[in-house]
C-alpha positions in Angstrom: -36.3 8.4 20.4 -33.1 9.9 18.9 -31.3 8.1 16.1 -27.7 9.2 15.2 -25.5 7.9 12.3 -21.8 8.5 13.0 -18.3 7.1 12.7 -17.5 4.1 14.9 -15.0 4.7 17.6 -12.7 2.3 19.5 -14.5 3.3 22.7 -17.7 1.6 21.2 -16.0 -1.8 21.2 -17.7 -3.3 24.3 -21.1 -2.4 23.0 -20.1 -3.6 19.5 -19.4 -7.1 21.0 -22.7 -7.2 22.8 -24.7 -6.2 19.6 -22.8 -8.6 17.4 -23.5 -11.5 19.7 -27.2 -10.7 19.6 -27.2 -10.3 15.8 -25.3 -13.6 15.3 -26.3 -15.9 18.1 -25.0 -19.0 16.2 -21.6 -17.4 15.5 -21.1 -15.6 18.8 -17.6 -17.0 19.2 -16.5 -15.1 16.0 -16.8 -11.6 17.3 -14.3 -9.0 16.1 -11.1 -8.7 18.1 -10.5 -5.3 19.6 -7.2 -4.9 17.7 -9.1 -5.4 14.4 -11.6 -2.6 15.2 -8.6 -0.4 16.4 -6.9 -0.9 13.0 -10.0 -0.3 10.9 -10.9 2.9 12.8 -7.3 4.1 12.3 -6.7 3.3 8.6 -10.2 4.2 7.4 -12.3 5.9 10.0 -14.9 7.1 7.4 -15.7 3.5 6.4 -16.6 2.4 9.9 -20.2 3.5 10.5 -22.5 3.0 13.4 -26.0 4.0 14.4 -27.0 4.8 18.0 -30.6 4.8 19.4 -30.9 7.1 22.4 -27.2 6.9 22.8 -27.0 3.1 22.7 -25.1 1.3 19.9 -27.7 -0.4 17.7 -26.1 -1.1 14.3 -22.6 -1.3 12.7 -21.2 -1.4 9.2 -17.5 -2.0 8.5 -15.7 -1.5 5.2 -12.4 -1.0 3.4 -11.3 0.3 0.1 -9.5 -2.1 -2.3 -7.9 -2.2 -5.7 -10.5 -4.6 -6.9 -8.5 -5.8 -9.9 -6.1 -7.4 -7.4 -8.8 -9.8 -6.4 -11.4 -10.1 -9.1 -14.7 -11.8 -8.8 -13.3 -15.1 -7.4 -12.1 -14.5 -3.9 -12.7 -15.4 -0.3 -13.3 -13.3 2.8 -9.7 -14.1 3.9 -8.3 -12.9 0.5 -10.1 -9.6 0.5 -9.2 -8.7 4.1 -5.6 -9.9 3.9 -6.3 -12.7 6.3 -8.1 -10.3 8.6 -5.1 -7.9 8.7 -6.8 -5.3 6.4 -3.5 -4.7 4.7 -5.5 -4.9 1.5 -7.0 -1.5 2.3 -5.7 1.2 -0.1 -6.8 4.8 0.0 -6.2 5.0 -3.7 -8.3 1.9 -4.5 -11.5 2.0 -6.6 -14.0 -0.1 -4.8 -15.6 0.2 -1.3 -15.8 -3.4 0.0 -18.3 -4.2 2.7 -16.8 -6.5 5.3 -19.5 -6.4 8.0 -23.1 -5.3 8.7 -25.2 -6.2 11.8 -28.1 -4.8 13.6 -29.4 -5.4 17.2 -32.5 -7.5 16.7 -34.6 -5.3 19.0 -34.1 -2.4 16.6 -34.6 -4.1 13.2 -38.1 -2.6 12.7 -36.4 0.8 12.5 -34.8 -0.2 9.2 -31.4 0.8 10.5 -29.7 -1.5 8.0 -31.1 0.6 5.2 -29.6 3.7 6.9 -26.2 2.0 7.0 -26.4 1.1 3.3 -27.4 4.6 2.4 -24.5 6.0 4.4 -22.1 3.6 2.5 -23.6 4.8 -0.9 -23.0 8.4 0.1 -19.4 7.6 1.1 -18.8 5.8 -2.2 -20.0 8.8 -4.1 -18.1 11.2 -1.9 -14.8 9.3 -2.4 -15.5 8.8 -6.2 -15.3 5.1 -5.9 -16.5 2.9 -8.8 -18.8 0.7 -6.8 -19.7 -1.1 -3.5 -18.9 -4.8 -3.5 -19.6 -7.4 -0.8 -19.9 -11.0 -0.2 -23.5 -11.5 1.2 -24.4 -14.4 3.4 -27.4 -16.5 2.6 -28.2 -17.7 6.2 -31.5 -19.5 5.3 -29.8 -21.6 2.6 -29.2 -24.5 5.1 -32.9 -25.1 5.1 -33.0 -25.7 1.3 -29.5 -27.0 0.6 -30.6 -30.6 0.4 -32.9 -29.8 -2.6 -31.5 -26.6 -4.1 -28.1 -25.6 -5.4 -26.9 -22.2 -4.2 -27.6 -20.7 -7.6 -31.2 -22.0 -7.6 -31.7 -20.7 -4.1 -30.5 -17.2 -5.1 -32.8 -17.2 -8.1 -35.8 -18.1 -5.9 -34.9 -15.4 -3.4 -34.6 -12.9 -6.2 -38.0 -14.0 -7.6 -39.4 -13.7 -4.0 -40.4 -17.3 -3.8 -38.1 -17.7 -0.8 -37.2 -15.0 1.8 -33.6 -14.7 3.0 -33.1 -12.0 5.7 -29.7 -10.9 4.3 -30.0 -11.5 0.5 -33.6 -10.2 0.3 -32.5 -7.0 2.1 -29.5 -6.5 -0.2 -31.6 -7.0 -3.3 -34.1 -4.5 -2.1 -31.2 -2.0 -1.7 -30.4 -2.3 -5.5 -27.4 -4.6 -5.1 -27.0 -6.9 -8.1 -25.9 -10.5 -7.6 -22.8 -11.3 -9.7 -21.9 -14.9 -8.8 -21.8 -17.5 -6.1 -18.6 -17.5 -4.0 -17.7 -21.0 -2.8 -16.0 -21.4 0.6 -16.2 -17.7 1.1 -16.5 -17.8 4.9 -15.7 -21.4 6.2 -17.3 -20.7 9.6 -20.7 -19.7 8.1 -22.4 -23.1 8.3 -25.9 -21.6 7.8 -24.9 -20.5 4.3 -23.0 -23.8 3.8 -19.9 -21.6 3.3 -21.4 -19.9 0.3 -21.9 -16.2 -0.3 -23.3 -14.1 -3.1 -21.1 -11.5 -4.7 -23.1 -8.4 -4.8 -22.4 -5.0 -6.4 -23.9 -1.5 -6.3 -22.5 0.8 -9.0 -21.8 4.5 -8.5 -23.4 6.3 -11.5 -21.5 9.4 -10.6 -18.1 7.7 -10.7 -15.4 9.4 -12.9 -12.4 7.3 -13.6 -9.4 8.6 -11.9 -6.1 8.6 -13.9 -3.0 7.0 -12.7 -4.6 4.4 -10.4 -4.1 0.7 -10.3 -6.9 0.4 -12.8 -4.1 1.4 -15.2 -1.9 -1.5 -14.5 1.1 -0.2 -16.4 3.3 1.9 -14.2 6.2 3.9 -15.6 9.3 4.2 -13.4 12.1 6.7 -14.1 15.5 6.1 -12.4 18.2 8.8 -12.2 21.8 7.6 -12.3 23.2 10.7 -10.7 26.7 12.0 -11.5 28.5 13.4 -8.5 29.7 16.9 -9.4 30.6 20.1 -7.6 27.8 22.8 -7.6 28.7 26.5 -7.3 25.5 27.0 -5.3 22.2 25.4 -4.3 20.5 26.9 -7.4 22.8 25.0 -9.6 21.9 21.8 -7.7 18.1 22.6 -8.2 18.7 23.2 -11.9 20.2 19.7 -12.2 17.4 18.1 -10.3 14.8 19.9 -12.3 16.4 18.8 -15.6 15.9 15.1 -14.7 12.3 15.7 -13.4 11.5 17.6 -16.6 12.8 14.7 -18.7 10.8 12.1 -16.7 7.7 14.3 -16.9 8.0 14.5 -20.7 8.1 10.7 -20.8 4.9 10.5 -18.6 6.7 8.7 -15.8 4.7 7.9 -12.7 7.7 7.8 -10.4 11.2 9.4 -10.4 13.8 7.8 -8.1 16.9 9.7 -7.1 19.9 8.1 -5.2 20.7 8.0 -1.6 22.5 11.2 -0.3 22.5 12.6 -3.8 22.9 16.1 -2.4 26.2 15.5 -0.7 28.1 17.6 -3.2 26.7 20.5 -1.2 29.0 19.3 1.6 32.1 20.9 -0.1 32.0 24.2 1.8 32.1 22.3 5.2 35.2 20.2 4.6 36.9 22.0 7.5 34.4 20.5 9.9 34.2 16.9 11.3 32.1 14.4 9.3 29.2 14.7 11.8 29.3 18.5 12.0 29.4 18.8 8.2 26.5 16.5 7.8 24.6 18.6 10.4 25.2 21.7 8.2 23.9 19.8 5.2 20.8 18.8 7.2 20.0 22.5 7.6 19.2 22.6 3.9 17.0 19.5 3.8 13.7 21.2 4.6 14.1 23.7 1.7 15.3 21.1 -0.7 12.4 18.8 0.2 9.9 21.7 -0.4 11.5 22.6 -3.7 11.4 19.1 -5.0 7.8 18.8 -3.8 7.0 21.8 -6.0 8.6 20.0 -8.9 6.5 16.9 -8.3 3.4 19.0 -8.6 4.6 21.1 -11.5 5.7 18.1 -13.6 2.9 15.7 -12.4 5.2 13.0 -11.2 5.8 11.2 -7.9 9.4 11.8 -6.8 11.4 9.7 -4.3 14.0 12.2 -3.4 16.8 9.7 -2.8 17.7 10.5 0.8 19.0 13.5 2.8 20.2 14.0 6.3 17.8 15.2 9.0 19.0 16.6 12.4 16.4 16.2 15.1 16.7 16.3 18.9 20.5 16.1 18.5 20.3 12.9 16.4 21.2 12.5 12.7 18.9 10.4 10.5 19.1 9.3 6.8 15.7 10.2 5.4 14.0 9.6 2.1 10.9 11.7 1.1 8.1 10.5 -1.1 6.8 13.7 -2.7 3.4 12.9 -4.3 2.3 14.8 -7.4 -0.8 15.9 -5.5 1.3 17.7 -2.9 1.3 15.1 -0.1 4.6 14.3 1.5 5.6 11.1 3.2 9.0 10.2 4.7 11.0 7.0 5.5 14.0 6.9 7.9 16.7 4.4 7.1 16.4 1.6 9.6 19.7 -0.1 9.3 22.7 2.2 9.6 26.1 1.0 8.1 29.2 1.0 10.2 30.6 3.9 8.2 27.5 6.0 8.8 27.9 5.4 12.5 31.6 6.0 12.5 31.8 9.2 10.4 28.4 10.8 11.1 26.9 9.2 14.2 23.8 8.4 12.2 20.8 6.8 14.1 18.3 4.3 12.6 14.6 5.1 12.2 11.8 3.0 13.8 8.8 3.1 11.4 8.1 0.4 8.8 5.1 0.9 6.5 3.9 0.9 2.9 2.8 4.2 1.2 -0.4 4.6 -0.7 0.1 6.4 -4.0 -2.0 7.0 -7.0 -0.4 4.0 -8.5 -1.0 1.6 -5.7 1.0 0.6 -2.6 4.8 1.0 -2.7 7.6 0.3 -0.3 10.7 2.4 0.3 14.0 1.3 1.9 17.4 2.8 1.7 20.5 1.0 0.6 21.7 -1.3 3.4 18.1 -1.9 4.4 17.5 -4.1 1.4 20.1 -6.5 2.7 17.8 -7.4 5.5 15.0 -9.7 4.0 12.6 -9.3 6.9 12.0 -5.6 6.2 10.7 -6.0 2.6 8.8 -9.1 3.6 6.8 -7.1 6.1 6.1 -4.5 3.4 5.0 -7.2 1.1 2.5 -8.5 3.7 1.2 -4.9 3.8 0.4 -5.0 0.1 3.6 -3.5 -1.5 3.8 -4.0 -5.3 6.9 -1.9 -6.1 9.9 -1.5 -3.8 12.1 1.6 -4.3 15.7 1.4 -3.1 17.9 4.6 -3.4 21.5 3.6 -2.6 25.0 5.0 -2.4 27.9 2.6 -2.8 31.6 3.4 -3.3 33.0 0.1 -4.6 31.7 -2.5 -7.0 31.5 -5.2 -4.4 29.4 -2.9 -2.2 27.1 -2.3 -5.2 26.9 -6.1 -5.9 25.6 -6.7 -2.4 22.8 -4.2 -2.9 22.0 -5.5 -6.4 21.8 -9.2 -5.6 19.8 -8.5 -2.4 17.4 -6.3 -4.3 16.9 -9.0 -7.0 16.3 -11.6 -4.3 13.6 -9.3 -2.7 11.8 -9.1 -6.0 11.6 -12.9 -6.3 10.7 -13.7 -2.7 8.1 -11.0 -2.3 6.5 -11.2 -5.8 7.1 -7.5 -6.5 9.2 -5.2 -8.6 12.3 -3.6 -7.1 13.8 -0.4 -8.5 17.3 0.7 -7.4 19.2 3.9 -8.3 22.6 5.2 -7.1 25.2 7.8 -7.6 28.2 7.4 -10.0 31.6 9.1 -10.6 34.0 10.8 -8.3 33.7 13.7 -6.0 37.1 15.0 -5.0 37.1 17.7 -2.4 34.3 16.2 -0.3 35.4 14.1 2.7 34.2 10.5 2.7 32.5 10.9 -0.7 35.5 10.3 -3.0 34.3 7.5 -5.3 31.0 6.0 -6.3 30.0 2.9 -8.3 26.4 2.5 -9.5 24.1 0.9 -12.0 20.4 1.6 -11.9 18.1 -1.4 -12.5 14.6 -2.7 -12.2 14.2 -6.3 -11.0 11.2 -8.6 -11.5 10.1 -11.9 -10.1 11.5 -14.9 -12.0 8.7 -16.7 -14.0 7.4 -17.0 -17.5 5.6 -13.6 -17.6 8.8 -11.8 -16.8 12.3 -11.4 -18.5 14.2 -14.7 -18.4 17.0 -13.0 -16.3 14.5 -11.3 -14.0 15.8 -7.9 -15.0 13.3 -5.5 -16.6 15.9 -2.9 -17.4 19.4 -1.7 -16.4 21.6 1.3 -17.0 25.1 1.5 -18.2 27.4 1.2 -15.2 29.1 4.4 -13.9 27.6 6.7 -16.5 25.2 9.6 -15.8 21.9 8.7 -17.5 18.2 7.9 -17.0 16.5 4.6 -17.1 12.8 4.5 -17.9 10.9 1.2 -17.4 7.3 0.1 -17.6 6.1 -2.5 -15.2 2.7 -4.3 -15.3 1.0 -4.8 -11.9 -1.4 -7.3 -13.4 1.5 -9.7 -14.0 2.1 -9.7 -10.2 -1.5 -10.7 -9.6 -1.3 -13.5 -12.1 2.0 -14.7 -10.6 0.5 -14.8 -7.1 -2.4 -17.1 -8.2 -0.9 -19.0 -11.1 2.9 -18.8 -10.9 5.2 -21.8 -11.4 6.0 -21.3 -7.7 3.9 -19.2 -5.3 6.3 -18.0 -2.7 4.0 -15.8 -0.6 1.2 -18.4 -0.5 3.4 -21.4 0.2 5.1 -20.0 3.3 4.9 -22.4 6.3 3.3 -19.9 8.6 2.4 -22.8 10.9 6.2 -23.0 11.6 7.4 -19.4 11.3 6.3 -15.9 10.7 7.7 -12.4 10.3 5.9 -9.7 12.2 6.3 -6.1 13.5 6.9 -5.7 17.3 
């Protein structure tokens, strides 16, 4: 007999369904959908573990990583999984949350469940996570529910007066019961919809700085003055000045404006708008790499406004998220303005997603994008807590569109929204003559936030920085206890917003 513990693959799905039906004969209609397994194996392949016996699938454990402070000890299975979307998974979270374990009954004498739990513990230690948490079923409780409360049942199982196939196993694996979770899994009739919140602590855990455990996030916004630069080194010098300042103030993020490097277009004024932007795009890779070095050197995450990218004969407006650990993510502006099409022949991007950072999940859209409410709403459904919006507006009325739409996105998506743009004039560069800007951070509108829903704002049309602290715990409290609860009160029975 050969037993192998390995990562679950999507190709295992048909066998998974068979084993799950055998393991849960009374709940066989609730097998995992293939799209759910596809997503789990994509977003967190390490956390999906299986055991094969002589090449046949015999046991499975599924898990995600969550920022546990977002949920606390009073949650449902739907809450913790994001209504089965797994958008609650965060690679920068602090807790490994077990969402499923099952073993083919014919192999239970091999103690495969213990192997799965040991594999989870090893993963928890490897990833330096604080603990493993799960909501454990109590499938024998229905036999005693007429005479025992769930709490009394758990106590008797713990004292070994009653045997429960799930809870007894978890207790033997050093999981500690924390509390009873009511209505945790409505379809679990055997447990009378109850579950036991169980926890195993990683004694090797070392608290990581700058995670969502530290709920105060410092945001630095650059209100960038358009000016001529004699060469690219002078441009780098100005960028580093602001990054240095933000680093000194221990900022977690620095946000530069949209197309803030367009002063470098000056030598190409003799070319058409599109050709000059293509020339500027040739500098983007080196600029991106230089700012990435600054992010690492000054220990701050930098959103590099946006810059042009020329690829396969198409021009894109691209923003880079340059993590302080050296990772690089990118976002391509989805909605292209009429002027961007007219002068530069810009093309819109096609990927919408949140980004995992060491401060939690953030969203990133560029200028005109924020005027389309569907886009930030999709990001909010994916767990976004802060939305960054670099913009470039020439007139005050154009700025007001961006400002009011950004403020609305903060309210309707229960998140913070930070905007930063260019200011001043840029004579000698075609199509970049004048700019109007005022950096700001917007909040939801409720008692825990400023009465005008503005956390901070810069002086209009003046080069300066704006440094603002935002508290992610206030968003959590708003979601559950706010005067209005926008995300929870949506009539999803009538309408929904989804990605194609």
